[in-house]
Backbone bond lengths (Angstrom), bond angles and torsions (degrees), N, CA, C in turn:
res aa  C-N    CA-C-N  psi(-1)  N-CA   C-N-CA  omega(-1)  CA-C   N-CA-C  phi
1 M - - - 1.467 - - 1.530 108.33 -
2 D 1.343 117.09 126.79 1.453 118.56 -179.38 1.527 111.26 -83.44
3 A 1.333 114.35 167.89 1.468 119.57 -174.88 1.518 111.93 -62.87
4 L 1.339 117.54 -36.45 1.458 120.10 -178.41 1.526 111.15 -66.18
5 A 1.336 117.02 -37.58 1.463 120.23 178.05 1.521 110.76 -64.15
6 I 1.336 115.80 -42.94 1.471 119.72 177.53 1.528 110.45 -61.28
7 L 1.322 115.89 -44.60 1.467 120.77 -179.07 1.517 110.94 -62.41
8 T 1.315 117.09 -45.09 1.460 121.79 -175.21 1.526 112.29 -67.80
9 I 1.330 116.57 -34.62 1.463 120.05 -173.55 1.526 112.60 -94.91
10 L 1.320 117.11 -48.29 1.454 120.35 -170.51 1.525 114.37 -89.28
11 L 1.321 117.64 -34.95 1.457 119.24 -178.00 1.525 112.89 -62.21
12 P 1.347 119.79 -45.07 1.471 118.07 177.77 1.523 112.99 -58.97
13 L 1.335 116.55 -39.55 1.464 119.99 179.38 1.515 110.97 -64.11
14 A 1.337 116.45 -48.61 1.469 120.68 -179.06 1.521 111.56 -65.62
15 A 1.334 116.24 -44.59 1.469 119.93 -177.83 1.521 111.30 -67.06
16 G 1.329 116.96 -43.31 1.466 120.06 -179.33 1.510 112.34 -64.41
17 W 1.335 116.78 -43.18 1.460 120.20 179.61 1.525 110.85 -66.53
18 T 1.329 116.73 -42.86 1.463 120.31 178.41 1.527 111.25 -61.08
19 A 1.326 116.49 -41.46 1.466 120.20 178.34 1.523 111.12 -62.35
20 D 1.344 117.09 -39.49 1.459 119.34 177.95 1.523 110.54 -65.91
21 L 1.333 117.24 -40.66 1.464 120.18 178.05 1.526 111.47 -60.09
22 L 1.328 116.36 -38.93 1.456 120.88 -175.01 1.527 113.10 -82.51
23 F 1.322 116.62 -38.44 1.468 119.39 -168.24 1.525 114.81 -117.34
24 G 1.338 119.00 -27.93 1.446 119.47 -172.48 1.511 111.02 68.62
25 D 1.332 116.87 -166.87 1.462 119.86 179.75 1.528 110.56 -63.59
26 P 1.333 117.68 131.48 1.475 120.74 -178.13 1.519 111.83 -76.24
27 A 1.323 116.79 103.06 1.462 120.96 -175.06 1.526 112.80 -63.99
28 R 1.335 117.40 -29.69 1.463 120.45 -175.14 1.525 112.93 -98.22
29 L 1.327 117.14 3.40 1.459 120.28 179.13 1.519 109.70 -114.84
30 P 1.331 117.72 150.82 1.462 119.54 176.58 1.523 110.68 -62.75
31 H 1.330 117.23 138.41 1.455 121.95 -177.24 1.532 108.85 -117.30
32 P 1.328 117.86 132.74 1.472 119.88 -179.52 1.521 113.41 -56.02
33 V 1.340 117.66 -36.87 1.454 119.89 -178.22 1.530 111.19 -64.94
34 V 1.326 116.98 -32.03 1.463 119.99 174.93 1.529 109.56 -63.36
35 G 1.333 116.00 -41.50 1.461 120.28 175.79 1.514 111.58 -63.51
36 F 1.339 116.70 -41.78 1.468 120.29 176.36 1.532 109.86 -56.95
37 G 1.325 115.46 -45.28 1.462 120.10 -177.80 1.511 112.49 -61.80
38 K 1.318 116.98 -39.95 1.468 119.89 179.40 1.525 111.51 -66.66
39 I 1.320 116.45 -39.99 1.465 120.49 177.86 1.526 110.31 -64.05
40 I 1.335 116.31 -44.91 1.467 120.58 -179.59 1.524 110.90 -63.49
41 A 1.331 116.60 -44.44 1.469 120.38 -179.04 1.530 110.91 -62.28
42 A 1.321 116.64 -43.36 1.467 120.16 -179.85 1.522 111.03 -65.24
43 G 1.334 116.95 -43.59 1.457 120.41 179.14 1.512 112.20 -65.66
44 E 1.323 116.85 -39.23 1.462 120.28 179.82 1.522 111.32 -63.95
45 R 1.319 116.90 -42.69 1.472 119.79 179.05 1.524 111.24 -62.40
46 R 1.301 116.86 -35.15 1.459 120.75 -176.00 1.533 112.63 -81.21
47 L 1.330 116.93 -35.83 1.459 120.61 -170.10 1.527 114.56 -103.52
48 N 1.315 118.03 -25.41 1.462 120.70 -173.81 1.528 111.44 -82.03
49 K 1.312 115.12 66.57 1.462 122.03 177.99 1.522 109.05 -163.35
50 G 1.304 115.05 159.58 1.456 119.67 178.28 1.522 112.74 72.75
51 R 1.321 114.93 -154.05 1.462 120.72 -177.07 1.531 111.62 -86.72
52 G 1.333 113.54 163.53 1.460 119.66 174.29 1.505 114.79 66.69
53 R 1.306 117.81 33.72 1.467 119.88 -176.31 1.534 112.52 -65.18
54 T 1.327 116.64 -37.13 1.465 118.75 179.27 1.524 110.74 -63.98
55 A 1.328 116.51 -46.21 1.464 120.45 179.91 1.520 111.15 -64.70
56 K 1.321 116.51 -43.06 1.463 119.27 178.87 1.524 111.34 -63.97
57 G 1.329 116.43 -39.11 1.454 119.76 177.90 1.518 112.01 -65.89
58 A 1.341 116.50 -36.71 1.469 120.47 179.10 1.522 110.91 -65.28
59 V 1.324 116.70 -48.19 1.466 120.78 179.61 1.524 110.40 -63.16
60 F 1.315 116.19 -41.58 1.463 121.47 -179.97 1.529 111.01 -61.07
61 A 1.329 116.72 -50.62 1.462 120.67 -177.60 1.524 111.18 -64.64
62 C 1.321 116.98 -47.65 1.473 119.99 -178.04 1.524 111.49 -64.43
63 S 1.321 116.58 -36.79 1.465 120.40 -179.99 1.521 111.37 -66.65
64 L 1.332 116.61 -41.27 1.466 119.44 -179.93 1.526 111.32 -67.07
65 V 1.320 117.31 -41.63 1.465 120.17 -179.51 1.529 110.22 -66.01
66 A 1.332 116.57 -47.40 1.468 120.18 179.16 1.523 111.16 -64.33
67 G 1.320 116.79 -40.96 1.462 120.49 179.24 1.515 112.08 -64.34
68 C 1.336 116.48 -37.52 1.457 120.80 178.78 1.526 110.50 -65.82
69 F 1.329 116.72 -43.52 1.460 121.22 178.38 1.530 110.60 -61.51
70 A 1.335 116.05 -48.02 1.460 120.63 -177.50 1.523 111.68 -65.47
71 S 1.320 117.21 -39.85 1.467 120.60 -179.73 1.522 111.33 -64.15
72 A 1.337 116.38 -44.24 1.464 119.98 178.95 1.527 110.85 -62.79
73 M 1.322 116.30 -40.89 1.460 119.77 179.38 1.524 111.09 -64.24
74 F 1.329 116.75 -42.24 1.460 121.08 179.95 1.525 111.14 -62.40
75 V 1.329 117.13 -46.88 1.468 121.27 -178.42 1.523 110.51 -63.02
76 L 1.324 117.68 -42.13 1.457 120.14 -178.24 1.530 111.54 -69.81
77 R 1.313 117.26 -36.65 1.468 119.13 176.49 1.523 110.67 -65.65
78 W 1.313 115.64 -40.35 1.475 119.33 177.13 1.527 110.06 -62.71
79 A 1.342 116.39 -43.76 1.465 120.69 -179.06 1.528 110.84 -63.79
80 H 1.319 116.67 -41.20 1.467 119.33 -179.60 1.526 111.16 -65.17
81 A 1.334 115.68 -38.32 1.469 119.54 178.20 1.522 110.72 -67.69
82 A 1.340 116.48 -34.70 1.466 119.79 -179.52 1.523 110.92 -71.23
83 H 1.334 116.70 -48.66 1.479 120.63 177.86 1.528 108.04 -171.53
84 P 1.329 118.87 132.34 1.474 120.86 -179.99 1.523 113.66 -54.93
85 Y 1.341 116.95 -35.97 1.465 118.84 -179.47 1.528 112.06 -68.73
86 L 1.332 116.89 -31.65 1.461 119.88 174.95 1.516 109.73 -65.42
87 H 1.310 116.48 -40.09 1.462 121.36 176.41 1.525 110.48 -60.12
88 V 1.321 116.70 -44.56 1.468 121.41 179.20 1.523 110.55 -62.39
89 A 1.323 116.57 -44.38 1.465 120.64 -178.06 1.525 111.47 -63.97
90 L 1.328 117.16 -45.00 1.465 120.28 179.35 1.525 111.27 -66.90
91 S 1.326 116.69 -36.99 1.461 119.91 178.61 1.525 110.90 -65.58
92 A 1.331 116.77 -42.36 1.461 120.52 177.89 1.521 111.13 -62.25
93 A 1.333 116.29 -41.67 1.464 120.38 177.98 1.525 110.60 -63.00
94 A 1.337 115.92 -39.53 1.463 120.04 179.80 1.525 111.09 -63.93
95 V 1.332 117.27 -43.98 1.465 120.47 177.65 1.523 109.81 -60.73
96 F 1.304 116.57 -44.03 1.472 121.84 178.70 1.529 111.13 -57.74
97 Y 1.328 116.61 -46.88 1.460 120.25 -178.02 1.533 112.37 -70.06
98 C 1.335 117.16 -28.49 1.463 120.07 -175.41 1.528 113.31 -85.08
99 L 1.326 118.31 -16.64 1.457 121.08 178.28 1.521 110.43 -94.23
100 A 1.313 116.34 141.61 1.468 119.88 -175.65 1.522 111.29 -138.51
101 G 1.329 116.72 41.46 1.450 119.41 -179.10 1.513 113.83 -79.67
102 T 1.315 117.10 -46.98 1.464 121.04 -173.19 1.525 112.49 -68.70
103 T 1.314 116.97 -41.29 1.466 119.92 -176.32 1.522 111.63 -60.71
104 L 1.334 117.31 -45.02 1.459 118.31 -178.74 1.527 111.59 -70.00
105 I 1.319 117.52 -35.21 1.461 119.63 175.57 1.525 110.22 -58.54
106 R 1.328 116.21 -43.61 1.468 119.97 177.42 1.522 110.92 -61.81
107 E 1.333 116.63 -42.31 1.463 120.25 -178.64 1.521 111.15 -65.74
108 V 1.328 117.26 -39.35 1.463 120.30 179.28 1.527 110.16 -65.52
109 R 1.314 116.92 -41.10 1.470 119.42 176.19 1.532 110.47 -59.87
110 R 1.329 116.15 -40.37 1.468 120.15 179.67 1.525 111.34 -66.07
111 V 1.325 117.06 -35.68 1.465 119.89 177.54 1.526 109.89 -63.04
112 F 1.325 116.83 -47.57 1.469 120.18 -179.46 1.531 111.18 -64.37
113 A 1.330 116.48 -37.30 1.472 118.96 177.99 1.521 110.63 -69.07
114 A 1.326 116.83 -40.24 1.467 120.60 -177.62 1.516 111.85 -66.08
115 V 1.340 117.26 -41.24 1.457 119.25 -177.46 1.523 111.38 -69.38
116 E 1.322 116.94 -19.11 1.464 120.19 174.16 1.522 111.01 -69.48
117 T 1.323 117.18 -30.09 1.465 120.71 179.88 1.519 111.68 -81.30
118 S 1.339 116.44 -42.90 1.470 121.13 175.70 1.520 109.31 -168.44
119 T 1.324 115.58 154.23 1.464 120.35 178.61 1.520 110.75 -62.30
120 E 1.331 116.56 -40.34 1.465 120.19 -178.87 1.520 111.28 -63.71
121 N 1.321 117.56 -41.43 1.463 119.86 176.74 1.531 111.37 -62.03
122 G 1.332 115.74 -39.55 1.451 119.91 177.52 1.514 112.03 -63.17
123 R 1.341 116.76 -41.14 1.465 120.92 177.78 1.523 111.43 -61.31
124 K 1.327 115.88 -45.20 1.467 119.93 -179.15 1.529 111.58 -64.68
125 Q 1.321 116.32 -41.10 1.457 119.59 -179.61 1.531 110.86 -68.52
126 L 1.322 117.38 -39.80 1.457 120.84 178.88 1.525 111.32 -63.91
127 A 1.330 116.70 -35.77 1.469 120.55 -178.58 1.522 112.56 -60.28
128 R 1.320 117.91 -17.89 1.464 121.65 178.05 1.532 112.05 -71.32
129 I 1.325 117.72 -21.66 1.466 119.28 -172.21 1.521 114.40 -124.48
130 V 1.332 118.27 -1.52 1.469 119.57 178.47 1.521 109.70 -126.93
131 G 1.331 115.21 158.55 1.463 120.09 179.68 1.515 113.15 -93.54
132 R 1.326 117.88 -8.59 1.462 121.12 -176.91 1.524 111.59 -80.21
133 D 1.320 115.95 165.33 1.462 122.09 174.67 1.528 108.24 -75.76
134 T 1.314 116.86 124.56 1.467 120.69 -177.01 1.525 113.11 -105.45
135 S 1.321 118.07 2.63 1.462 121.44 -167.90 1.525 114.00 -67.67
136 E 1.335 118.38 -19.62 1.459 119.68 -177.49 1.532 112.69 -121.18
137 L 1.310 117.00 14.85 1.453 119.78 -177.42 1.526 111.99 -76.19
138 S 1.318 115.21 144.30 1.463 121.41 175.47 1.530 108.79 -83.39
139 P 1.334 118.08 166.76 1.475 119.37 177.18 1.524 113.08 -55.26
140 Q 1.344 116.87 -40.90 1.464 119.87 178.48 1.530 110.82 -63.75
141 Q 1.322 117.57 -42.63 1.470 121.28 179.29 1.527 111.36 -66.27
142 I 1.318 116.76 -34.14 1.470 120.76 177.90 1.531 109.96 -64.80
143 R 1.320 116.11 -48.47 1.468 119.55 -179.83 1.525 110.99 -63.65
144 K 1.330 115.67 -40.57 1.464 120.09 179.98 1.526 110.75 -62.90
145 A 1.332 116.81 -45.22 1.471 120.61 -179.68 1.521 111.20 -63.49
146 A 1.334 116.69 -37.06 1.466 119.93 179.46 1.524 111.06 -64.64
147 L 1.334 117.59 -41.87 1.452 120.79 -179.36 1.523 111.58 -73.27
148 E 1.322 117.58 -34.21 1.469 120.29 173.35 1.524 110.31 -58.89
149 T 1.323 115.16 -46.23 1.457 120.63 179.95 1.518 111.34 -64.69
150 L 1.323 116.72 -38.61 1.462 120.70 177.91 1.523 110.82 -59.94
151 A 1.329 116.99 -44.93 1.461 120.79 -179.75 1.524 111.16 -66.66
152 E 1.323 116.46 -45.76 1.469 119.86 -179.51 1.517 111.32 -64.38
153 N 1.338 117.10 -39.79 1.457 120.31 -179.04 1.526 111.84 -69.76
154 L 1.323 117.69 -26.97 1.460 119.67 175.15 1.520 109.70 -58.09
155 S 1.330 116.10 -39.90 1.468 120.03 177.19 1.520 111.18 -73.53
156 D 1.335 116.86 -53.48 1.471 121.01 -175.46 1.521 113.27 -69.97
157 G 1.348 116.36 -36.26 1.455 119.94 -171.37 1.510 115.73 -96.89
158 V 1.332 117.59 -12.15 1.469 119.71 -177.36 1.528 111.91 -133.64
159 I 1.330 116.99 -61.47 1.468 120.13 -172.32 1.521 111.54 -67.15
160 A 1.320 118.29 -46.02 1.466 119.90 -179.09 1.533 112.40 -63.88
161 P 1.352 119.91 -45.57 1.472 118.16 175.79 1.527 112.75 -58.20
162 L 1.333 117.33 -40.18 1.455 120.19 178.93 1.530 111.31 -68.21
163 F 1.314 117.03 -36.85 1.468 121.19 176.64 1.522 110.54 -60.34
164 W 1.328 116.99 -45.83 1.472 120.16 -179.30 1.518 111.37 -74.13
165 F 1.320 117.57 -25.31 1.462 120.55 171.57 1.529 109.63 -64.08
166 M 1.324 116.88 -42.88 1.454 120.96 179.00 1.529 111.40 -62.36
167 L 1.321 116.74 -38.98 1.465 120.17 -176.31 1.519 113.64 -82.41
168 A 1.332 117.26 -37.07 1.469 119.31 -170.98 1.515 113.40 -139.04
169 G 1.337 118.22 17.59 1.448 121.07 175.43 1.518 113.21 68.15
170 I 1.322 115.07 -160.49 1.472 120.80 -179.87 1.530 112.01 -59.73
171 P 1.341 120.30 -41.89 1.469 119.09 177.20 1.525 112.80 -57.65
172 G 1.331 116.90 -40.45 1.454 119.91 177.99 1.515 112.23 -65.66
173 M 1.315 115.68 -38.02 1.460 121.60 178.57 1.533 110.24 -63.69
174 F 1.331 115.93 -45.44 1.466 120.05 -179.16 1.527 111.12 -68.09
175 A 1.330 116.53 -39.99 1.462 119.64 178.19 1.525 109.96 -61.75
176 Y 1.332 116.81 -39.32 1.461 119.55 177.71 1.525 111.31 -61.96
177 K 1.327 117.63 -41.56 1.461 119.97 179.18 1.526 111.40 -61.76
178 M 1.328 116.95 -34.90 1.459 119.92 175.10 1.524 110.18 -66.57
179 V 1.331 117.32 -43.14 1.463 121.58 177.72 1.532 109.87 -57.32
180 N 1.318 116.42 -47.49 1.455 121.66 -177.29 1.528 111.66 -66.23
181 T 1.337 116.30 -38.19 1.463 120.00 179.04 1.524 110.87 -68.96
182 L 1.314 117.15 -40.11 1.465 120.93 175.92 1.528 110.53 -57.72
183 D 1.315 116.44 -47.41 1.463 119.82 -178.10 1.523 111.22 -64.50
184 S 1.336 116.90 -40.97 1.465 119.88 -177.74 1.523 112.46 -68.40
185 M 1.335 116.86 -20.15 1.468 119.64 -177.74 1.522 113.31 -102.57
186 I 1.327 117.62 -38.76 1.474 119.05 -175.01 1.524 113.38 -128.12
187 G 1.324 118.38 5.90 1.454 120.27 -176.25 1.510 115.00 -88.40
188 Y 1.339 117.80 30.92 1.462 121.81 -177.97 1.525 110.72 -96.57
189 R 1.338 115.45 155.54 1.464 120.51 -178.12 1.525 111.19 -100.12
190 N 1.319 117.10 34.33 1.455 119.70 177.24 1.531 109.76 -94.22
191 E 1.314 116.10 -176.80 1.460 120.79 -174.30 1.524 112.05 -60.72
192 R 1.315 117.15 -39.40 1.465 120.11 -174.84 1.530 112.64 -72.68
193 Y 1.329 117.44 -39.76 1.472 119.91 -169.76 1.524 114.75 -109.96
194 R 1.327 118.38 -4.48 1.463 120.01 -172.02 1.531 112.71 -55.74
195 L 1.321 117.51 -41.96 1.462 121.02 -179.90 1.529 111.80 -87.09
196 F 1.306 117.00 -51.79 1.461 120.77 -174.62 1.529 111.67 -65.71
197 G 1.321 117.27 -35.42 1.460 120.42 -176.28 1.515 114.51 -95.17
198 R 1.339 117.20 7.54 1.464 119.82 -175.28 1.524 111.85 -60.56
199 W 1.322 116.72 -46.23 1.461 119.82 -178.51 1.522 111.50 -69.66
200 A 1.311 117.10 -36.29 1.466 119.63 177.65 1.523 110.09 -59.50
201 A 1.335 116.90 -42.88 1.461 120.90 179.84 1.520 111.47 -66.45
202 R 1.332 116.39 -41.14 1.467 119.32 -177.77 1.529 111.49 -70.22
203 I 1.321 116.96 -38.31 1.470 119.77 176.47 1.524 109.72 -62.42
204 D 1.327 116.69 -42.05 1.466 120.84 178.62 1.528 110.88 -63.33
205 D 1.327 117.04 -41.21 1.466 120.52 177.43 1.531 110.40 -58.95
206 A 1.324 116.62 -44.23 1.466 120.67 -179.08 1.529 111.05 -67.34
207 A 1.330 116.40 -42.91 1.466 120.42 -177.29 1.519 112.53 -66.51
208 N 1.328 116.88 -26.71 1.469 120.76 -176.40 1.522 113.47 -101.62
209 Y 1.324 117.95 -1.42 1.467 120.63 -173.71 1.535 111.62 -58.15
210 I 1.320 117.01 -54.19 1.468 120.63 -179.94 1.529 111.65 -73.41
211 P 1.342 119.54 -46.96 1.472 119.44 -179.94 1.521 114.56 -56.67
212 A 1.337 118.23 -37.20 1.464 119.99 -179.70 1.519 111.13 -62.83
213 R 1.311 116.81 -38.64 1.458 121.11 -179.13 1.532 110.95 -76.33
214 I 1.327 115.99 -34.77 1.469 119.24 173.26 1.523 109.66 -62.57
215 T 1.329 116.43 -42.14 1.469 120.75 179.29 1.514 111.53 -57.26
216 A 1.334 116.35 -48.15 1.460 120.00 -179.84 1.530 111.17 -60.67
217 A 1.328 116.35 -43.14 1.468 120.26 -179.47 1.530 111.11 -64.20
218 L 1.330 116.70 -43.07 1.460 120.10 -179.50 1.530 111.36 -68.93
219 M 1.320 117.92 -35.69 1.467 120.50 176.79 1.525 110.74 -61.96
220 I 1.314 116.27 -42.30 1.462 119.91 178.92 1.525 110.12 -65.42
221 A 1.341 116.13 -43.02 1.462 119.88 177.88 1.527 110.85 -62.35
222 A 1.332 116.57 -41.01 1.460 120.87 -178.80 1.521 112.18 -67.05
223 S 1.320 116.62 -30.77 1.467 120.54 -178.44 1.521 112.55 -86.02
224 G 1.338 116.25 -24.41 1.458 119.81 -175.48 1.513 113.85 77.17
225 R 1.344 117.81 6.11 1.467 121.60 -178.97 1.519 109.43 -96.83
226 L 1.318 115.97 84.29 1.456 120.37 -177.57 1.525 112.13 -66.39
227 S 1.322 117.27 -19.24 1.467 120.13 177.05 1.513 111.76 -63.33
228 A 1.338 116.53 -20.23 1.464 120.13 179.43 1.521 112.36 -70.92
229 I 1.328 117.74 -13.71 1.469 120.09 178.26 1.513 110.62 -60.51
230 S 1.334 116.85 -48.35 1.470 120.08 179.92 1.523 110.71 -66.07
231 F 1.325 116.94 -32.82 1.462 121.24 178.07 1.526 110.06 -63.46
232 V 1.335 116.96 -45.06 1.471 121.43 179.60 1.525 110.33 -66.17
233 R 1.315 117.34 -38.97 1.460 119.88 177.66 1.530 111.26 -61.43
234 K 1.320 115.61 -36.05 1.468 120.03 -178.30 1.516 112.42 -77.59
235 Y 1.351 116.17 -41.74 1.464 119.07 -170.32 1.535 114.41 -109.11
236 G 1.320 118.31 -9.56 1.463 119.87 -176.19 1.514 113.45 -58.41
237 R 1.319 116.18 -31.34 1.473 120.70 -179.73 1.528 112.40 -87.92
238 Q 1.318 117.29 -4.93 1.467 120.97 -177.31 1.525 111.11 -83.15
239 H 1.309 116.13 62.24 1.464 120.86 -178.00 1.520 108.04 -156.92
240 A 1.323 116.78 147.34 1.465 120.24 177.90 1.520 111.31 -61.98
241 S 1.324 116.39 -33.60 1.460 121.41 176.29 1.524 109.49 -82.31
242 P 1.344 118.68 140.98 1.463 120.19 176.86 1.518 112.86 -72.00
243 N 1.340 117.51 -6.60 1.458 120.95 -173.98 1.522 114.68 -122.46
244 S 1.332 117.94 -42.03 1.464 120.93 -171.44 1.518 113.18 -60.20
245 G 1.328 117.16 -28.51 1.450 119.95 -177.72 1.517 114.39 -64.38
246 Y 1.334 117.34 -24.01 1.467 119.47 -175.39 1.530 112.66 -72.75
247 P 1.333 119.99 -53.77 1.467 117.59 176.00 1.526 112.79 -66.07
248 E 1.343 117.73 -33.18 1.461 119.33 177.48 1.527 110.66 -65.82
249 A 1.328 116.78 -42.46 1.464 120.07 179.02 1.522 110.51 -65.59
250 A 1.343 116.61 -37.57 1.461 119.07 178.43 1.525 111.18 -61.09
251 L 1.338 116.88 -45.99 1.457 119.65 -179.19 1.525 110.83 -68.09
252 A 1.336 117.46 -41.98 1.466 120.27 179.16 1.524 110.82 -61.33
253 G 1.335 116.99 -39.14 1.449 120.26 179.21 1.518 112.64 -69.92
254 I 1.325 116.10 -35.36 1.465 120.74 -178.39 1.528 111.84 -70.62
255 I 1.347 116.59 -43.42 1.470 118.80 -175.93 1.536 112.40 -100.25
256 D 1.350 115.82 2.62 1.471 121.21 176.34 1.524 112.03 59.45
257 C 1.335 115.32 68.08 1.460 119.96 176.91 1.524 108.78 -142.32
258 R 1.320 116.72 -176.76 1.462 121.43 179.64 1.519 110.06 -124.74
259 F 1.320 116.27 125.86 1.459 122.45 174.90 1.528 109.46 -105.55
260 G 1.331 115.86 176.52 1.459 121.14 177.31 1.513 112.53 88.50
261 G 1.328 115.30 -164.96 1.458 121.22 -176.93 1.511 112.08 100.73
262 P 1.341 118.63 179.07 1.470 121.75 -176.07 1.526 112.15 -62.95
263 A 1.337 115.37 140.90 1.469 122.04 175.94 1.520 108.07 -146.31
264 S 1.328 115.71 148.15 1.463 121.33 -178.16 1.522 110.62 -104.35
265 Y 1.351 115.80 126.83 1.462 122.06 177.22 1.530 108.64 -127.89
266 F 1.327 115.40 120.63 1.466 121.29 176.74 1.532 111.37 52.08
267 G 1.337 115.79 41.28 1.450 120.86 176.31 1.516 114.80 83.00
268 Q 1.330 118.45 -0.21 1.455 121.87 179.62 1.531 109.98 -114.16
269 T 1.340 116.36 134.91 1.453 121.04 179.12 1.520 109.59 -83.89
270 V 1.325 115.31 127.96 1.462 121.85 177.32 1.519 107.62 -112.39
271 N 1.337 116.29 120.44 1.459 120.67 -179.56 1.526 109.24 -90.20
272 K 1.334 115.79 93.69 1.458 120.40 179.16 1.527 109.83 -78.26
273 P 1.329 117.62 138.80 1.475 119.39 175.98 1.521 110.29 -61.88
274 Y 1.314 115.61 148.56 1.460 119.28 178.27 1.531 110.22 -76.00
275 I 1.329 114.84 141.87 1.459 122.17 174.84 1.511 106.92 -111.64
276 G 1.338 116.62 101.73 1.450 121.69 -176.36 1.521 111.69 99.86
277 T 1.314 115.64 173.70 1.469 121.33 -178.07 1.527 113.45 -125.56
278 S 1.320 117.78 -13.20 1.470 121.21 -175.25 1.527 110.04 -87.79
279 D 1.337 115.85 95.96 1.464 120.35 -178.20 1.531 110.29 -91.71
280 R 1.312 116.06 48.07 1.458 120.47 -179.82 1.529 110.44 -75.84
281 E 1.305 116.26 162.96 1.458 121.71 -179.73 1.530 110.14 -70.54
282 L 1.330 116.13 127.60 1.454 121.09 178.43 1.531 109.85 -83.02
283 T 1.325 116.15 146.36 1.458 121.33 -176.10 1.521 110.75 -129.26
284 N 1.322 115.18 175.63 1.467 120.18 175.88 1.526 111.94 -62.71
285 L 1.318 117.16 -30.05 1.462 120.35 177.23 1.526 110.92 -64.28
286 D 1.331 116.60 -37.46 1.464 120.53 176.44 1.521 110.74 -65.00
287 M 1.320 115.15 -41.40 1.462 119.81 178.63 1.524 111.18 -61.82
288 E 1.317 117.32 -46.03 1.461 120.68 -179.91 1.525 110.86 -65.22
289 R 1.307 117.11 -36.95 1.463 119.45 178.01 1.521 110.48 -66.28
290 A 1.327 116.56 -42.37 1.468 120.44 178.55 1.524 111.12 -61.34
291 I 1.315 116.62 -39.20 1.465 120.54 179.27 1.526 110.60 -66.72
292 R 1.323 117.15 -39.65 1.474 119.92 177.16 1.533 110.53 -61.59
293 I 1.334 116.17 -41.07 1.469 119.88 177.76 1.524 110.03 -62.54
294 N 1.332 117.04 -41.79 1.466 120.89 177.72 1.526 111.54 -57.39
295 R 1.319 115.35 -48.88 1.462 119.77 -177.04 1.528 111.39 -64.42
296 R 1.315 116.52 -42.64 1.468 119.27 179.42 1.531 110.55 -65.35
297 T 1.319 116.48 -37.22 1.464 120.26 179.16 1.527 110.66 -65.88
298 E 1.330 116.49 -43.06 1.465 120.41 174.87 1.519 110.95 -55.22
299 T 1.323 115.74 -46.73 1.463 120.59 -177.35 1.525 111.34 -62.01
300 L 1.325 116.58 -41.96 1.462 120.18 177.54 1.524 111.03 -62.06
301 M 1.333 116.82 -40.92 1.464 119.49 -179.02 1.521 111.22 -69.68
302 I 1.322 117.10 -38.59 1.467 120.14 176.39 1.526 110.25 -61.73
303 A 1.328 116.41 -42.32 1.466 120.38 178.32 1.524 110.72 -62.63
304 A 1.337 115.77 -42.09 1.464 119.38 179.27 1.524 110.98 -65.61
305 A 1.323 117.31 -41.98 1.461 120.79 179.41 1.526 110.97 -64.73
306 T 1.324 116.31 -41.03 1.463 120.45 179.22 1.527 110.70 -62.36
307 A 1.337 116.42 -47.67 1.461 120.45 179.34 1.525 111.09 -61.69
308 Y 1.315 116.30 -42.69 1.464 120.25 -179.87 1.513 111.78 -62.25
309 M 1.344 116.58 -44.11 1.461 119.69 -178.82 1.528 111.98 -67.18
310 I 1.331 116.65 -35.24 1.464 119.87 177.08 1.534 110.56 -64.81
311 I 1.336 115.08 -44.32 1.469 120.08 179.44 1.528 110.06 -62.40
312 Q 1.339 116.61 -44.17 1.465 120.44 179.98 1.528 111.33 -61.00
313 T 1.319 117.00 -37.77 1.456 121.34 -177.76 1.520 111.62 -71.07
314 T 1.328 116.41 -33.82 1.465 119.52 -176.50 1.520 113.04 -83.37
315 L 1.317 118.36 -15.88 1.475 120.74 -179.09 1.529 111.36 -70.61
């Protein structure tokens, strides 16, 4: 493997991940996902009405994902033709923008700190990172929801983007972020989105099927608690989502707690199955342990991605 191949493949991955560890999402810089959200919101307002909502939603979702993949590929090919270092710089920036590990860790810490001051502060802080109604949650429910989100985001915000980077490079990573953004905005089963967002939700389920299970396996490996394997086998399927239950079950098994239960979304109560049986009080120590597991899991996935890319280059 020559030096240029190493630079082109490994440096963007290392630089992008390091930047996410140090800075998180750049609040003062434009973010591609914000642009994705504006496009999705505008399209939804225009198309989610009248007849054929399922078909229109399918074409809309597939077009955005394919367009995102093609656009990223075009820009990177142009950059490589202009100068290899420009290609490296844009690729590193793309990895940085597509990873979301540090930002959510910071938000979860803020939730735990806020609920220490008052339940209402904890509710307000939690509302920044979850889609459910937080107005009536108890301190225990606030902490539980924050850790559930931390586990799920480890899959959606770190492992899945890296998985698609391994399979399809930066274009695959960017296309995945569009898939995830579509699901987070229109992939709900309520009256407004049930038809129009059906395909967005199903595409997201497919895109996360393998990464969610990889996440659970890596979390167990990172914790060293092999007993959690049987826990994940028992509870991983106990979730409305075919994927979210796996990283949540892994974390619940590792720190010995119970996730799930009733939650309110858009005025409707959703009775989520319980994951685990130990409904003990969660503490800041649990939060710090969960964050350590997240970081170790990220590191394992980065190592796996690096090894995979090296092998692919040498073949």
